[in-house]
C-alpha positions as a Markdown table, in Angstrom:
| # | Residue | x | y | z |
|---|---|---|---|---|
| 1 | Met | 83.9 | 70.0 | 91.5 |
| 2 | Asp | 86.3 | 73.0 | 91.4 |
| 3 | Thr | 88.3 | 73.3 | 94.6 |
| 4 | Arg | 90.4 | 76.3 | 93.6 |
| 5 | Asp | 90.0 | 79.6 | 95.5 |
| 6 | Pro | 88.0 | 82.3 | 93.6 |
| 7 | Pro | 90.2 | 85.0 | 92.1 |
| 8 | Cys | 91.2 | 87.9 | 94.3 |
| 9 | Asn | 89.2 | 91.1 | 93.7 |
| 10 | His | 91.8 | 93.4 | 95.1 |
| 11 | Pro | 91.7 | 96.5 | 92.8 |
| 12 | Lys | 95.5 | 96.8 | 92.5 |
| 13 | Arg | 96.2 | 93.2 | 91.6 |
| 14 | Val | 96.0 | 92.1 | 88.0 |
| 15 | Asn | 94.8 | 88.5 | 87.3 |
| 16 | Val | 96.1 | 87.3 | 84.0 |
| 17 | Gly | 95.2 | 83.6 | 83.2 |
| 18 | Leu | 97.1 | 80.9 | 85.0 |
| 19 | Pro | 100.3 | 82.2 | 86.5 |
| 20 | Thr | 103.6 | 80.5 | 85.9 |
| 21 | Pro | 105.5 | 79.4 | 89.1 |
| 22 | Gly | 106.5 | 82.5 | 91.0 |
| 23 | Gln | 104.5 | 84.9 | 88.8 |
| 24 | Glu | 101.7 | 85.3 | 91.3 |
| 25 | Ser | 103.9 | 86.2 | 94.2 |
| 26 | Thr | 105.9 | 88.6 | 92.0 |
| 27 | Leu | 102.7 | 90.4 | 91.0 |
| 28 | Ala | 101.4 | 90.6 | 94.5 |
| 29 | Ser | 104.9 | 91.7 | 95.8 |
| 30 | Thr | 105.2 | 94.4 | 93.1 |
| 31 | Ser | 101.7 | 95.7 | 93.9 |
| 32 | Thr | 102.4 | 95.8 | 97.6 |
| 33 | Gln | 105.8 | 97.5 | 97.1 |
| 34 | Ser | 104.3 | 100.1 | 94.8 |
| 35 | Asp | 101.5 | 100.8 | 97.3 |
| 36 | Leu | 104.0 | 101.1 | 100.1 |
| 37 | Val | 106.3 | 103.4 | 98.2 |
| 38 | Ser | 103.2 | 105.6 | 97.2 |
| 39 | Leu | 102.1 | 105.7 | 100.9 |
| 40 | Ile | 105.6 | 106.7 | 102.1 |
| 41 | Ala | 105.9 | 109.4 | 99.3 |
| 42 | Gln | 102.5 | 110.8 | 100.3 |
| 43 | Glu | 103.5 | 111.0 | 103.9 |
| 44 | Val | 106.8 | 112.7 | 103.1 |
| 45 | Val | 105.1 | 115.2 | 100.9 |
| 46 | Ser | 102.5 | 115.9 | 103.6 |
| 47 | Gly | 105.2 | 116.4 | 106.2 |
| 48 | Ile | 107.2 | 118.8 | 103.9 |
| 49 | Asp | 104.1 | 120.7 | 103.1 |
| 50 | Glu | 103.1 | 121.1 | 106.7 |
| 51 | Ala | 106.7 | 122.2 | 107.7 |
| 52 | Val | 107.0 | 124.7 | 104.9 |
| 53 | Gly | 103.6 | 126.1 | 105.7 |
| 54 | Tyr | 104.5 | 126.5 | 109.4 |
| 55 | Trp | 107.8 | 128.3 | 108.8 |
| 56 | Leu | 106.4 | 130.5 | 106.0 |
| 57 | Gly | 103.5 | 131.3 | 108.3 |
| 58 | Arg | 105.9 | 132.4 | 111.0 |
| 59 | Ile | 107.7 | 134.7 | 108.5 |
| 60 | Glu | 104.4 | 136.1 | 107.2 |
| 61 | Gln | 103.4 | 137.0 | 110.8 |
| 62 | Glu | 106.6 | 139.0 | 111.2 |
| 63 | Leu | 105.9 | 140.8 | 107.9 |
| 64 | Ala | 102.3 | 141.5 | 108.6 |
| 65 | Gly | 101.2 | 145.1 | 109.0 |
| 66 | Arg | 101.1 | 145.7 | 112.8 |
| 67 | Gly | 102.8 | 149.0 | 112.4 |
| 68 | Phe | 106.4 | 147.8 | 112.6 |
| 69 | Ser | 109.2 | 149.5 | 110.7 |
| 70 | Ala | 111.0 | 147.6 | 108.0 |
| 71 | Glu | 114.0 | 147.2 | 110.3 |
| 72 | Gln | 111.8 | 145.7 | 113.0 |
| 73 | Gln | 110.2 | 143.3 | 110.5 |
| 74 | Leu | 113.6 | 142.2 | 109.3 |
| 75 | Arg | 114.7 | 141.5 | 112.8 |
| 76 | Gly | 111.6 | 139.5 | 113.4 |
| 77 | Val | 112.3 | 137.4 | 110.3 |
| 78 | Glu | 115.9 | 136.9 | 111.4 |
| 79 | Leu | 114.7 | 135.6 | 114.8 |
| 80 | Val | 112.4 | 133.1 | 113.0 |
| 81 | Ile | 115.4 | 131.9 | 110.9 |
| 82 | Arg | 117.5 | 131.6 | 114.0 |
| 83 | Glu | 114.8 | 129.6 | 115.7 |
| 84 | Tyr | 114.7 | 127.4 | 112.6 |
| 85 | Arg | 118.4 | 126.8 | 112.7 |
| 86 | Glu | 118.2 | 125.9 | 116.4 |
| 87 | Tyr | 115.4 | 123.5 | 115.7 |
| 88 | Lys | 117.5 | 121.8 | 112.9 |
| 89 | Glu | 120.5 | 121.5 | 115.2 |
| 90 | Ala | 118.4 | 120.2 | 118.2 |
| 91 | Thr | 116.8 | 117.5 | 116.0 |
| 92 | Gly | 120.1 | 116.4 | 114.5 |
| 93 | Lys | 119.1 | 117.5 | 111.0 |
| 94 | Leu | 121.6 | 118.7 | 108.4 |
| 95 | Pro | 122.9 | 122.2 | 109.2 |
| 96 | Phe | 121.1 | 125.1 | 107.5 |
| 97 | Arg | 122.7 | 126.3 | 104.3 |
| 98 | Cys | 121.7 | 129.2 | 102.2 |
| 99 | Ala | 120.9 | 128.6 | 98.6 |
| 100 | Gln | 123.5 | 129.6 | 96.1 |
| 101 | Ala | 123.2 | 130.5 | 92.4 |
């Protein structure tokens, strides 16, 4: 009678014959670490996408028609940038720096 557990059917785990000592835990650990890294990366990308969308949306609102002069639109964009800097300072993030060529 076979008393061994049936092989795991987890889609990320690769079953290759009889594992050598330590091989099974290494495969499971690598799969788990890879899954964790992928999950964290997806969350980071999602957060960045949401933040960029928010701030660009705010700038687009300032530039939208509404009959404002170019000078008024520019002042509106400057206010959004000031608000962004204040947010970064209040949350303890790195200070805002302009891109340089």
